[in-house]
C-alpha positions, 0 to 999 in steps of 0.5 A: 139809013144808018146815018138817018138812025144816028142823027134821029139818036143824037137829036133824041138825046138832046130833045130829052134832056130839054125835055126832063130838065127844062120843059117839065119843070117849066110846065110844073111851075107854070101851074097856078095852084103851084107845084110841090113835085121834084122830078127825079131821074130814079123815079117813076117820071124819071123812067117814063121820060127820061130813061125810056126815050135816052135808051131808045136814042141809044139803041138808034146811035148804036145801030147808027155807028154799026159798021157793016 
């Protein structure tokens, strides 16, 4: 179970970075009316799309790496 939590946490970290720094701006850029929005890490969008999944991934990694 701890090994699965560790693997899940690592994959979620990778997916979070791909999601926030590649797919979110890509989706905005595909908007036919144009997109002038910035996606900062220290904003509400960053809180929801970057920090929340990163916190879940960190908890899963800490749980999976605990030696007990």
